C-alpha positions in Angstrom: 13.4 -24.4 -39.5 11.1 -22.6 -41.9 12.8 -20.7 -44.7 11.5 -17.4 -46.1 12.6 -15.7 -49.3 11.3 -12.4 -50.7 9.2 -13.3 -53.7 10.2 -10.1 -55.4 13.9 -9.6 -54.9 14.9 -13.1 -53.7 16.4 -11.9 -50.4 16.8 -14.5 -47.7 14.6 -13.3 -44.8 15.2 -16.2 -42.5 18.6 -15.0 -41.4 18.4 -11.2 -42.1 16.3 -10.3 -39.1 14.3 -7.9 -41.3 10.5 -7.9 -41.0 8.5 -10.2 -43.3 5.4 -8.9 -44.9 2.6 -11.1 -46.5 0.6 -9.7 -49.4 -2.6 -11.5 -50.4 -4.5 -10.6 -53.5 -7.6 -12.0 -55.0 -8.8 -11.7 -58.6 -12.4 -12.5 -59.6 -14.9 -11.5 -62.3 -16.8 -8.3 -61.5 -20.4 -7.6 -62.2 -22.4 -4.6 -63.1 -25.1 -4.0 -60.5 -27.0 -2.1 -63.2 -27.5 -5.4 -65.0 -30.0 -6.5 -62.4 -33.5 -5.7 -63.6 -36.8 -6.0 -61.8 -37.6 -9.1 -63.9 -34.5 -10.8 -62.4 -35.9 -10.5 -58.9 -39.2 -12.2 -59.9 -37.5 -15.3 -61.4 -37.5 -18.6 -59.5 -34.0 -18.9 -57.9 -34.0 -22.7 -58.0 -34.7 -22.6 -61.7 -31.9 -20.1 -62.2 -29.5 -22.4 -60.3 -30.6 -25.4 -62.5 -29.9 -23.4 -65.6 -26.5 -22.3 -64.4 -25.6 -25.9 -63.6 -26.7 -27.1 -67.0 -24.7 -24.2 -68.7 -21.6 -25.0 -66.6 -21.6 -28.6 -67.8 -21.2 -27.5 -71.4 -18.3 -25.0 -70.6 -14.7 -25.9 -71.5 -12.1 -25.9 -68.8 -10.7 -22.6 -70.1 -14.2 -21.0 -69.8 -14.5 -22.3 -66.2 -11.0 -20.9 -65.4 -12.0 -17.5 -66.5 -15.0 -17.4 -64.1 -13.2 -18.6 -61.0 -11.5 -16.7 -58.2 -7.8 -16.8 -58.2 -5.8 -16.0 -55.0 -2.2 -15.0 -54.7 0.1 -14.9 -51.7 3.6 -13.3 -51.6 6.2 -12.9 -48.9 8.0 -9.6 -49.2 11.1 -8.1 -47.4 10.6 -4.7 -45.8 12.2 -2.9 -48.8 10.0 -4.6 -51.4 7.0 -4.1 -49.1 7.6 -0.4 -49.0 7.9 -0.3 -52.8 4.7 -2.4 -53.2 2.7 -0.2 -50.9 3.8 2.9 -52.9 2.9 1.4 -56.3 0.9 -1.8 -56.0 0.3 -2.1 -59.7 3.8 -1.3 -60.8 2.7 1.7 -62.9 5.8 3.8 -62.0 8.1 0.9 -63.0 6.5 0.7 -66.5 7.1 4.4 -67.1 10.8 4.2 -66.2 11.6 2.5 -69.6 12.1 4.9 -72.5 12.4 2.8 -75.7 13.5 4.5 -78.9 11.1 4.5 -81.9 13.4 2.9 -84.6 
């Protein structure tokens, strides 16, 4: 039997009978389309690929990790799903804490 637990609150969803929601997110480096210039369109694409490959060989594993796509997958119970849909970045949660300035 497959066992499902809410990745946010830890609730066992296998026996509860509640719905299970799957949230998938993907993080990747963005680019500025304004950075593409007319000269870029005239360049030889095969030469550009060759230069990229040579540059990538000299990158450290940390630099490569920064440029790769990272995917996330979470199983959520119905309560946590409702909270996530209302505030996907958790901004409301951050404002709930009121720390004193001592």
